[in-house]
VMD Tcl script that draws the C-alpha trace (Angstrom):
set ca {
  {-55.09 -3.54 0.83}
  {-58.24 -2.23 -0.02}
  {-60.17 -3.14 -2.67}
  {-61.10 -0.78 -5.70}
  {-64.14 -1.28 -8.03}
  {-63.67 0.37 -11.19}
  {-66.92 2.17 -12.23}
  {-68.15 1.33 -15.68}
  {-69.29 3.53 -18.17}
  {-71.20 3.70 -21.61}
  {-67.88 5.01 -23.02}
  {-65.84 2.10 -21.56}
  {-68.81 -0.50 -23.30}
  {-68.78 1.30 -26.71}
  {-64.63 0.90 -26.43}
  {-65.09 -3.01 -25.26}
  {-66.99 -3.81 -28.05}
  {-64.62 -1.94 -30.58}
  {-67.03 0.81 -31.58}
  {-66.72 4.57 -31.75}
  {-68.78 7.42 -30.65}
  {-69.54 7.65 -34.13}
  {-70.40 4.68 -35.21}
  {-73.30 4.00 -32.40}
  {-73.82 7.21 -33.19}
  {-75.17 6.64 -36.48}
  {-76.33 3.32 -35.22}
  {-79.05 5.30 -32.97}
  {-79.88 7.68 -35.46}
  {-77.99 10.31 -33.13}
  {-75.66 13.22 -33.75}
  {-71.84 12.48 -32.40}
  {-72.59 15.35 -30.39}
  {-75.78 13.62 -28.64}
  {-73.86 10.64 -27.67}
  {-70.88 12.77 -26.92}
  {-72.71 14.27 -23.83}
  {-74.28 11.18 -22.85}
  {-71.09 9.68 -22.55}
  {-69.53 12.06 -20.43}
  {-72.79 12.90 -18.48}
  {-73.56 15.88 -19.47}
  {-77.13 14.69 -20.57}
  {-78.61 11.60 -19.36}
  {-79.44 8.63 -21.75}
  {-83.38 8.66 -22.44}
  {-84.88 4.86 -21.81}
  {-85.12 4.24 -25.85}
  {-81.35 5.00 -25.63}
  {-81.16 2.34 -22.49}
  {-82.94 -0.44 -24.20}
  {-81.41 0.21 -27.70}
  {-77.93 -0.08 -26.14}
  {-79.01 -2.69 -24.24}
  {-80.25 -4.72 -27.27}
  {-76.91 -3.73 -29.31}
  {-74.55 -5.11 -26.94}
  {-76.69 -7.78 -25.88}
  {-75.78 -6.52 -21.29}
  {-78.22 -8.79 -18.64}
  {-80.24 -6.97 -16.77}
  {-77.17 -6.56 -14.06}
  {-75.02 -5.55 -17.18}
  {-77.29 -2.59 -18.15}
  {-77.48 -1.48 -14.36}
  {-73.35 -1.47 -14.26}
  {-74.00 0.83 -16.83}
  {-76.39 3.01 -16.57}
  {-77.41 3.38 -12.62}
  {-76.64 6.25 -11.30}
  {-72.76 6.61 -9.85}
  {-73.67 6.48 -6.54}
  {-75.86 3.32 -6.55}
  {-73.43 1.06 -8.76}
  {-71.61 0.52 -6.24}
  {-74.42 -0.78 -4.08}
  {-75.38 -3.97 -3.87}
  {-78.33 -5.12 -4.96}
  {-81.26 -6.16 -2.27}
  {-83.34 -9.18 -3.81}
  {-87.47 -8.38 -3.37}
  {-88.96 -10.92 -2.05}
  {-92.34 -12.04 -3.62}
}
mol new
graphics top color blue
foreach p $ca { graphics top sphere $p radius 0.5 }
foreach p [lrange $ca 0 end-1] q [lrange $ca 1 end] { graphics top cylinder $p $q radius 0.2 }
display resetview
């Protein structure tokens, strides 16, 4: 049987942390429409948005990538860069 992996979204993150889009909008100083358009992927998140949400929900780098990477990149294993 094939394993199915769920692609995580910021909407999932908001729900898992008992937030609403309205509360996130207030915390970020943005409009509800602004947050809604990004949660539905109509508009991209800015780097400032990503960093704010990462700090707000205490996301690790790997967790941040799960929520904010392009959907085609979310399912690919990351390659380690050797220094």
